[in-house]
N, C-alpha and C positions, 0 to 999 in steps of 0.2 A: 665444394661439397654441398649437396642438397640435403637439408635436414628438416624434417617435419616436427613441429612442437605442438603438443596438445595444450590448447589454451582454454579448455572448457571451464576450469576453476574460476576464470574471470567473470563468467555469467552465473556462477553458482553462489559466490560468497565474496565478501570484502575482507575476510579474515586472513590468517597467516598464509594459507596455500595460495590465495590470489596474490598476495604481496610477493611471494616467492616467484610466481610466474611472471608478474609484471616487471619485477626488478631484474630477473635473469634475462628476459627477452630484450629489455632496454639495453642491457650491457652487451648483448651479443649482436644487436643490430648494427649494421655498418662495418662489421669486421670483414676484412678482405678474404676472399675465397670461401665465404659462407653465404649460402643462399637459403634463407629461412622461409618455410611455408607454415603458416599458422593454421592449425586444424581444430575445428570445434563442431559441436552438434547440439541442436535443441535450445531450450531456454530455461527459465527458472521454474520452480514448482516440482512437486513430487512426481507427477506423471512423466515429465521430461527426464527427471533423474533416473527413473526406472528404465525407460527406453534407452537412454544413453548408456547406462551400466549393463543392461541385459543384451542389447543388440548392437549398438554402435561400437563400443570398445572391442567386443570379441569378433565382430564380423565386418562392420562398415569401415572402421578405422584402418584395418590392414589393407583393404582395397584402395582406400584413398592414398595410402603411403607406399604402394607397391613400386612406384618408380623412383623413390627416394634412396639416398645412400644410407641414412640413419633415421630412425624414428625415436623421438624422446617423449615418453608419456610422463606427465608432470605430477601424477599421483600413482598409487599402487595399481590403478586400473590400466589394463592394456589388452592387446590382442592375445587370444589363446594360442594361435599359431602365426606369429609374425612372419611376414615375407621378406623383411629386411632386418639388419642388426638393430636391436631395440634397447633403449635405456628406460628403466622405470625409476622414478624418484619415490622413495619410501620416506615420508616425513617423520613418521613415528610408528610405534607398535601398540598404540592405545587400543585398537580394536581387539588385540590379543590379550593385553594386560588388564584392560578395564572395559570389557564389552558392554557392561551394564550402563555405561555412560553415553551410549550411542543409540539412535533409533533402530528399530528392528531391521529395516531394509539394509542399512549400512552394515549391521552385524552379519546378516545373512550373506550378502554379496562380498563384503570386505574380507571376511575370514576365509571364504572359498578361494579368493584370488591372491592372498597375501603369502608368499613363500620367502665401497669407496666413499667415504664420508666427504661431503662437500658442505661447508658451513654456509648459512644464509648471509645476506648483506643487509644494509640499511639504506632506505631511500633518502635522497638529498634533502627532502623537505624537513627531515628530522635533524635539526641543528640547533645550537644554542642561540642563534641569532634570529630574532623575530618577535612577534607579539606574545604576550603571556596572558593566560586567562586570569580573571580577577578572583580574589578570595583566598582564604586560608584553608586548604584542603589536602587530603591524601588521595591519590588517584589509583584506581584499579582499571585495567584494560583487559576485557575478556568477553567472549560470548557467554550468555547466561546458560550454563550447562553444569552438571554436577561436578565434573572433575576440576573445574576452575576454583572450587573451594571458596566461593564468595561469601557464604554465610559466616565462615570463620574470619574472613577479612572484615566483614561488618562488625563482628564482635570485637576484633582487635582494635579497630579504629575507635569504637566506643570506649574501650578501656584506655586508649591513649588520649582521649579527649579531643579527637580530630573529626572533622567532617570528611566523609568518604564520598567521592564521586566515582561512579562506575560507568565506563564507556564501552559499548559493544553491542552486537546484535542480540535480539531475543533468540534464544536457542530452544532447548528441550529439557525434559526432566522436571518440569514444574518449578524451575528456579526463578525467583522474583526477589529482588533486594531493594531496600531503600537507597536512595541516592543514584539510581540508574537514570542516565540521561540519554540512552539510545546510542545510535551510531553517529559519528562525526566525520566530516571531510578530513582528509589528511592534514590540511592546513590548520583546521581547528583542533585536531588531535595533537599536533605538534605544540600549539599554544597551550593546550591542557597539560602536556608534559612539562613545559617550561614553567608554568605557574604553580605546579604542585610542590608541596613540601617533600614528597617522595612518591615513588611508585611502589605499590604493594602488589606483589605477584606471587601468591602462595599456592599456585596450581599444584595438584597432586601428581600430574603427569603431563609432560610435553615432549615433543621430539626436538624442539629448539627453544621456543619462547621468544618470539620477535619483540614483544613489548619491552623486554629487558634491554635489548640492544637499542631500540628506538629511544627509550628513556635516557640511557647513558649518552647517546648521541646528542640529545637535547640539553645535556647538563643537569640531569635530574638524578638524585640518589635513588638506589634501588634496594628494596627488601624482597627477597625471594626464597624459594624452598631449597633447603639443604638436601644433598644426595640425589639431585635430579639433573636433567640436561641443562637447566638454567644455571646451576653452579658452574658447569663447564663453560657455558656461554659468557657468564659474568667474568670469569678468569681472575678472581680475586678482587673484583671492583664493586662488589655488592655486599650487603649484610645478609647472611644466610641464617635461616630460622627453621624450626620444626613446623611444617605446615599444618600439623594436626593439633597444635597448641596455640589457641588465641592469645594467651598470655605471652608466649614467646614472640609471636608476631607483633604484639603491641610493644614489647621491649625492643624489637628490631626497628620499629618506627622511631622510637626515641633515640636509638643509637644512630640511625641514618641522619637524623637532624643534628646530632651532636658532632658527627663526622662529615658534615656536608661538604666542606671545602676539599677534604681529602678524597671523598668518594666521587665528587665531580671531576677532579683531576684524573683519577684512576679510570673512571668510566669513559671519559672522553678519549683517553689513550686506547682503551680496549675497543671502543666502537670504531676507531680509525683503522684497526687491524682487520675488521670484517667488512668487506665491501662487495658489492655485486660484481665489480670487475674481477676480483679475486675468485669469486664463485664461477664466473663465466670462463675464466682461464682453465679452471679444473674441469668444467663440463666439456669445453671444446677439446681439451686433451683426450678425454674419454671418447668423445665422438670419433676423433681421428684414429684412435687405437682400434675402435670397432670397424671403421670403414676401410 
């Protein structure tokens, strides 16, 4: 079976969507009876993004995929009139639920094109074995953007008497927080997870929340938002808090530290359940059903 996979997220970001594409493709490569063709267009920057969204996805991509058995678009963007059976991965509904948290172009295009649940996995680099970053700190991993709720994370860490280190790309919305160290390589990020007292991930909305899974795989306790996708991802292996209450987040940090051994054990078991191989099995089954 010949399958085309849109890998454009790999040139656009290093955040969750890119991790999803990289992990899924790696798990699918080498499988018997699968011939994967990686499809992409353009480069980084706003101009490339506009051309890719407005022209390549609706018109260029269907021509490139016309001889394939299945086309898999790894974001909600895809051809308007696909010529072959097509799968679109919808990572979340944030553009609908919190449109103000996105740049204008994403809102304009995304809402116009957005109309089987497969969980993500975790990359092998994220494991309890390996170097640990130095220091006594609480870790947050997020692009600097409004829905990540980083201002309340800063307030909560201050109340808990903890240093907060924030890892992630500079985003939008004028978000700037103390303790921001920028992006790290995956190896350095894994070391940051291992060295942290806990991960604080009080995002207001996510489709999945990969840092929760990555931290648990590294043996790090997690504090995250109650009533969100992260609660489902954590599967009972994290401290759940009200993300709108810095005091509750601070109390969650203290609870995570007091329950560290228990949460590490539960988190490791939960992370072992969610693998890219499992995700690839589900995606391949869907492709075969369509083809």
